[in-house]
OpenMM code with the backbone's topology and positions (N, CA, C; nanometers):
from openmm import Vec3, app, unit

residues = "MET THR MET VAL LYS LYS SER ILE SER VAL THR GLU GLN GLN ASN ASP TRP ILE LYS ALA GLN ILE ALA THR GLY HIS PHE GLY ASN GLU SER GLU VAL LEU ARG ASP LEU ILE ARG GLU ARG GLN LEU ARG GLN GLU GLU ASN THR ALA LYS ILE GLU ALA LEU ARG MET ALA LEU ILE ALA GLY GLU GLN SER GLY ILE SER ASP LEU THR MET GLU GLN ILE TRP ALA GLN ALA ARG ALA GLN SER LYS SER GLY ASN ALA".split()
positions = [
    Vec3(-4.7254, -0.9511, 7.4605),
    Vec3(-4.7165, -1.0827, 7.5192),
    Vec3(-4.8038, -1.0848, 7.6449),
    Vec3(-4.8803, -1.1891, 7.6599),
    Vec3(-4.9681, -1.2040, 7.7751),
    Vec3(-4.8880, -1.2330, 7.9005),
    Vec3(-4.9218, -1.1666, 8.0090),
    Vec3(-4.8549, -1.1895, 8.1365),
    Vec3(-4.9394, -1.2830, 8.2208),
    Vec3(-4.8718, -1.3700, 8.2956),
    Vec3(-4.9369, -1.4622, 8.3878),
    Vec3(-4.8873, -1.4275, 8.5269),
    Vec3(-4.9787, -1.4095, 8.6182),
    Vec3(-4.9409, -1.3742, 8.7553),
    Vec3(-4.8961, -1.4994, 8.8298),
    Vec3(-4.7826, -1.4895, 8.9001),
    Vec3(-4.7256, -1.5987, 8.9782),
    Vec3(-4.7024, -1.5519, 9.1209),
    Vec3(-4.7133, -1.6426, 9.2125),
    Vec3(-4.6802, -1.6146, 9.3510),
    Vec3(-4.5613, -1.7030, 9.3866),
    Vec3(-4.4527, -1.6404, 9.4349),
    Vec3(-4.3329, -1.7183, 9.4680),
    Vec3(-4.2884, -1.6859, 9.6097),
    Vec3(-4.2093, -1.7733, 9.6656),
    Vec3(-4.1502, -1.7515, 9.7974),
    Vec3(-3.9994, -1.7464, 9.7827),
    Vec3(-3.9369, -1.6513, 9.8504),
    Vec3(-3.7919, -1.6384, 9.8484),
    Vec3(-3.7439, -1.6225, 9.9924),
    Vec3(-3.6163, -1.6466, 10.0129),
    Vec3(-3.5582, -1.6271, 10.1450),
    Vec3(-3.5422, -1.4771, 10.1715),
    Vec3(-3.5168, -1.4401, 10.2956),
    Vec3(-3.4920, -1.2996, 10.3291),
    Vec3(-3.3714, -1.2468, 10.2526),
    Vec3(-3.2670, -1.3298, 10.2443),
    Vec3(-3.1457, -1.2891, 10.1724),
    Vec3(-3.1762, -1.2646, 10.0250),
    Vec3(-3.2554, -1.3524, 9.9637),
    Vec3(-3.2923, -1.3333, 9.8239),
    Vec3(-3.3788, -1.2085, 9.8068),
    Vec3(-3.4694, -1.1869, 9.8998),
    Vec3(-3.5544, -1.0680, 9.8959),
    Vec3(-3.4706, -0.9407, 9.9056),
    Vec3(-3.3719, -0.9415, 9.9950),
    Vec3(-3.2824, -0.8264, 10.0089),
    Vec3(-3.2062, -0.8018, 9.8792),
    Vec3(-3.1619, -0.9097, 9.8165),
    Vec3(-3.0877, -0.8963, 9.6912),
    Vec3(-3.1773, -0.8374, 9.5825),
    Vec3(-3.2994, -0.8855, 9.5720),
    Vec3(-3.3937, -0.8334, 9.4725),
    Vec3(-3.4169, -0.6838, 9.4964),
    Vec3(-3.4385, -0.6463, 9.6214),
    Vec3(-3.4598, -0.5053, 9.6540),
    Vec3(-3.3366, -0.4219, 9.6191),
    Vec3(-3.2175, -0.4780, 9.6419),
    Vec3(-3.0940, -0.4069, 9.6083),
    Vec3(-3.0831, -0.3861, 9.4573),
    Vec3(-3.1289, -0.4836, 9.3802),
    Vec3(-3.1258, -0.4695, 9.2348),
    Vec3(-3.2170, -0.3559, 9.1895),
    Vec3(-3.3311, -0.3446, 9.2518),
    Vec3(-3.4244, -0.2369, 9.2195),
    Vec3(-3.3639, -0.1022, 9.2603),
    Vec3(-3.2969, -0.0995, 9.3747),
    Vec3(-3.2362, 0.0242, 9.4250),
    Vec3(-3.1284, 0.0785, 9.3320),
    Vec3(-3.0667, -0.0096, 9.2517),
    Vec3(-2.9631, 0.0373, 9.1582),
    Vec3(-3.0233, 0.1211, 9.0466),
    Vec3(-3.1542, 0.1089, 9.0276),
    Vec3(-3.2198, 0.1833, 8.9205),
    Vec3(-3.2283, 0.1082, 8.7890),
    Vec3(-3.1706, -0.0120, 8.7833),
    Vec3(-3.1756, -0.0915, 8.6603),
    Vec3(-3.3110, -0.1580, 8.6408),
    Vec3(-3.3852, -0.1723, 8.7478),
    Vec3(-3.5152, -0.2388, 8.7426),
    Vec3(-3.6182, -0.1521, 8.8137),
    Vec3(-3.7416, -0.1548, 8.7631),
    Vec3(-3.8467, -0.0756, 8.8224),
    Vec3(-3.9217, -0.1469, 8.9321),
    Vec3(-3.9208, -0.2809, 8.9260),
    Vec3(-3.9947, -0.3572, 9.0264),
    Vec3(-3.9412, -0.5001, 9.0332),
    Vec3(-3.9963, -0.5769, 9.1250),
    Vec3(-3.9488, -0.7136, 9.1475),
    Vec3(-3.9719, -0.8022, 9.0256),
    Vec3(-4.0828, -0.7830, 8.9577),
    Vec3(-4.1134, -0.8643, 8.8404),
    Vec3(-4.0077, -0.8478, 8.7323),
    Vec3(-3.9593, -0.7249, 8.7137),
    Vec3(-3.8555, -0.7007, 8.6128),
    Vec3(-3.7273, -0.7752, 8.6488),
    Vec3(-3.6922, -0.7768, 8.7765),
    Vec3(-3.5719, -0.8487, 8.8211),
    Vec3(-3.5863, -0.9975, 8.7897),
    Vec3(-3.6992, -1.0556, 8.8266),
    Vec3(-3.7194, -1.1989, 8.8060),
    Vec3(-3.7277, -1.2344, 8.6576),
    Vec3(-3.7939, -1.1504, 8.5780),
    Vec3(-3.7998, -1.1775, 8.4338),
    Vec3(-3.6610, -1.1729, 8.3721),
    Vec3(-3.5772, -1.0788, 8.4178),
    Vec3(-3.4408, -1.0705, 8.3669),
    Vec3(-3.3613, -1.1959, 8.4020),
    Vec3(-3.3770, -1.2441, 8.5240),
    Vec3(-3.3088, -1.3677, 8.5653),
    Vec3(-3.3541, -1.4858, 8.4796),
    Vec3(-3.4839, -1.4932, 8.4517),
    Vec3(-3.5359, -1.6026, 8.3696),
    Vec3(-3.4799, -1.5931, 8.2280),
    Vec3(-3.4764, -1.4717, 8.1712),
    Vec3(-3.4204, -1.4546, 8.0360),
    Vec3(-3.2742, -1.4984, 8.0311),
    Vec3(-3.1974, -1.4574, 8.1329),
    Vec3(-3.0562, -1.4970, 8.1380),
    Vec3(-3.0415, -1.6488, 8.1428),
    Vec3(-3.1229, -1.7143, 8.2234),
    Vec3(-3.1175, -1.8602, 8.2354),
    Vec3(-3.1558, -1.9264, 8.1034),
    Vec3(-3.2562, -1.8717, 8.0361),
    Vec3(-3.2977, -1.9275, 7.9079),
    Vec3(-3.1849, -1.9163, 7.8052),
    Vec3(-3.1189, -1.8009, 7.8007),
    Vec3(-3.0074, -1.7824, 7.7075),
    Vec3(-2.8929, -1.8778, 7.7390),
    Vec3(-2.8604, -1.8906, 7.8681),
    Vec3(-2.7516, -1.9810, 7.9086),
    Vec3(-2.7844, -2.1244, 7.8702),
    Vec3(-2.9098, -2.1635, 7.8869),
    Vec3(-2.9516, -2.2990, 7.8517),
    Vec3(-2.9384, -2.3217, 7.7006),
    Vec3(-2.9781, -2.2222, 7.6214),
    Vec3(-2.9639, -2.2327, 7.4759),
    Vec3(-2.8167, -2.2416, 7.4358),
    Vec3(-2.7322, -2.1588, 7.4998),
    Vec3(-2.5891, -2.1616, 7.4707),
    Vec3(-2.5287, -2.2963, 7.5073),
    Vec3(-2.5678, -2.3506, 7.6230),
    Vec3(-2.5160, -2.4807, 7.6653),
    Vec3(-2.5578, -2.5897, 7.5675),
    Vec3(-2.6805, -2.5841, 7.5207),
    Vec3(-2.7277, -2.6823, 7.4231),
    Vec3(-2.6445, -2.6737, 7.2959),
    Vec3(-2.6158, -2.5518, 7.2506),
    Vec3(-2.5343, -2.5336, 7.1302),
    Vec3(-2.3918, -2.5835, 7.1523),
    Vec3(-2.3357, -2.5570, 7.2710),
    Vec3(-2.1998, -2.6030, 7.3007),
    Vec3(-2.1930, -2.7553, 7.3054),
    Vec3(-2.2934, -2.8169, 7.3633),
    Vec3(-2.2970, -2.9632, 7.3704),
    Vec3(-2.3057, -3.0215, 7.2308),
    Vec3(-2.3877, -2.9625, 7.1459),
    Vec3(-2.3995, -3.0114, 7.0083),
    Vec3(-2.2681, -2.9937, 6.9325),
    Vec3(-2.2001, -2.8808, 6.9525),
    Vec3(-2.0704, -2.8590, 6.8875),
    Vec3(-1.9682, -2.9609, 6.9363),
    Vec3(-1.9713, -2.9919, 7.0647),
    Vec3(-1.8802, -3.0917, 7.1201),
    Vec3(-1.9089, -3.2290, 7.0616),
    Vec3(-2.0368, -3.2628, 7.0510),
    Vec3(-2.0734, -3.3914, 6.9889),
    Vec3(-2.0206, -3.4003, 6.8467),
    Vec3(-2.0378, -3.2920, 6.7716),
    Vec3(-1.9921, -3.2919, 6.6324),
    Vec3(-1.8392, -3.3044, 6.6251),
    Vec3(-1.7705, -3.2378, 6.7182),
    Vec3(-1.6235, -3.2471, 6.7209),
    Vec3(-1.5792, -3.3889, 6.7551),
    Vec3(-1.6496, -3.4531, 6.8477),
    Vec3(-1.6165, -3.5911, 6.8831),
    Vec3(-1.6395, -3.6857, 6.7653),
    Vec3(-1.7492, -3.6656, 6.6956),
    Vec3(-1.7781, -3.7490, 6.5782),
    Vec3(-1.6713, -3.7273, 6.4719),
    Vec3(-1.6362, -3.6015, 6.4476),
    Vec3(-1.5322, -3.5712, 6.3487),
    Vec3(-1.3997, -3.6348, 6.3891),
    Vec3(-1.3687, -3.6293, 6.5190),
    Vec3(-1.2453, -3.6904, 6.5679),
    Vec3(-1.2448, -3.8409, 6.5484),
    Vec3(-1.3573, -3.9028, 6.5789),
    Vec3(-1.3665, -4.0480, 6.5602),
    Vec3(-1.3539, -4.0859, 6.4132),
    Vec3(-1.4111, -4.0054, 6.3266),
    Vec3(-1.4094, -4.0370, 6.1843),
    Vec3(-1.2755, -4.0048, 6.1180),
    Vec3(-1.1918, -3.9259, 6.1855),
    Vec3(-1.0646, -3.8859, 6.1246),
    Vec3(-0.9589, -3.9958, 6.1311),
    Vec3(-0.9848, -4.0969, 6.2097),
    Vec3(-0.8901, -4.2083, 6.2155),
    Vec3(-0.7826, -4.1874, 6.3196),
    Vec3(-0.6806, -4.2715, 6.3128),
    Vec3(-0.5716, -4.2704, 6.4098),
    Vec3(-0.4617, -4.1774, 6.3605),
    Vec3(-0.4082, -4.0976, 6.4506),
    Vec3(-0.3042, -4.0012, 6.4166),
    Vec3(-0.1667, -4.0660, 6.4248),
    Vec3(-0.0763, -4.0154, 6.3431),
    Vec3(0.0634, -4.0581, 6.3488),
    Vec3(0.1433, -3.9722, 6.4468),
    Vec3(0.0791, -3.8693, 6.5031),
    Vec3(0.1479, -3.7796, 6.5950),
    Vec3(0.1606, -3.8416, 6.7335),
    Vec3(0.2634, -3.7995, 6.8049),
    Vec3(0.2781, -3.8417, 6.9438),
    Vec3(0.1861, -3.7544, 7.0302),
    Vec3(0.1643, -3.7955, 7.1551),
    Vec3(0.0820, -3.7157, 7.2458),
    Vec3(0.1434, -3.5770, 7.2662),
    Vec3(0.2768, -3.5716, 7.2744),
    Vec3(0.3434, -3.4427, 7.2924),
    Vec3(0.3164, -3.3511, 7.1738),
    Vec3(0.3182, -3.4059, 7.0531),
    Vec3(0.2913, -3.3258, 6.9335),
    Vec3(0.1450, -3.2789, 6.9309),
    Vec3(0.0557, -3.3667, 6.9703),
    Vec3(-0.0865, -3.3306, 6.9739),
    Vec3(-0.1089, -3.2179, 7.0741),
    Vec3(-0.0506, -3.2290, 7.1942),
    Vec3(-0.0644, -3.1240, 7.2946),
    Vec3(-0.0018, -2.9937, 7.2460),
    Vec3(0.1117, -3.0015, 7.1797),
    Vec3(0.1772, -2.8808, 7.1275),
    Vec3(0.0873, -2.8119, 7.0249),
    Vec3(0.0243, -2.8898, 6.9374),
    Vec3(-0.0680, -2.8326, 6.8389),
    Vec3(-0.1881, -2.7678, 6.9083),
    Vec3(-0.2396, -2.8354, 7.0089),
    Vec3(-0.3562, -2.7820, 7.0815),
    Vec3(-0.3208, -2.6509, 7.1501),
    Vec3(-0.2036, -2.6448, 7.2122),
    Vec3(-0.1607, -2.5207, 7.2774),
    Vec3(-0.1421, -2.4093, 7.1749),
    Vec3(-0.0828, -2.4411, 7.0619),
    Vec3(-0.0612, -2.3402, 6.9571),
    Vec3(-0.1945, -2.2889, 6.9033),
    Vec3(-0.2903, -2.3788, 6.8824),
    Vec3(-0.4221, -2.3374, 6.8332),
    Vec3(-0.4937, -2.2527, 6.9374),
    Vec3(-0.4798, -2.2887, 7.0627),
    Vec3(-0.5443, -2.2142, 7.1709),
    Vec3(-0.4891, -2.0728, 7.1789),
    Vec3(-0.3576, -2.0590, 7.1659),
    Vec3(-0.2943, -1.9265, 7.1727),
    Vec3(-0.3322, -1.8396, 7.0537),
    Vec3(-0.3519, -1.9034, 6.9370),
    Vec3(-0.3859, -1.8267, 6.8171),
    Vec3(-0.5348, -1.8006, 6.8051),
    Vec3(-0.6136, -1.8610, 6.8949),
    Vec3(-0.7585, -1.8400, 6.8918),
    Vec3(-0.8316, -1.9269, 6.7920),
    Vec3(-0.7679, -2.0294, 6.7401),
    Vec3(-0.8295, -2.1171, 6.6418),
    Vec3(-0.8737, -2.2488, 6.7030),
    Vec3(-0.9002, -2.2500, 6.8309),
    Vec3(-0.9353, -2.3747, 6.8991),
    Vec3(-1.0681, -2.4278, 6.8553),
] * unit.nanometer
topology = app.Topology()
chain = topology.addChain("A")
for resn in residues:
    res = topology.addResidue(resn, chain)
    for name in ("N", "CA", "C"):
        topology.addAtom(name, app.Element.getBySymbol(name[0]), res)
């Protein structure tokens, strides 16, 4: 993969944190720290997009399922039971 050189500015506190990350031995240099942060952000963004799409689909399914005959207490009880069993 082709690398592109970037020049960035960080605060002293951020610089200290980056140096501390390198000192742990997990990273060889500042570029590795920043690339790792970017990868993490990219993954989180992809996960959030997937979660939003799943939520949209659940909302559509809920709207299409019609009106329930259950009371709010029964609905909450079912939701709690599903949450405890891991089937949420």
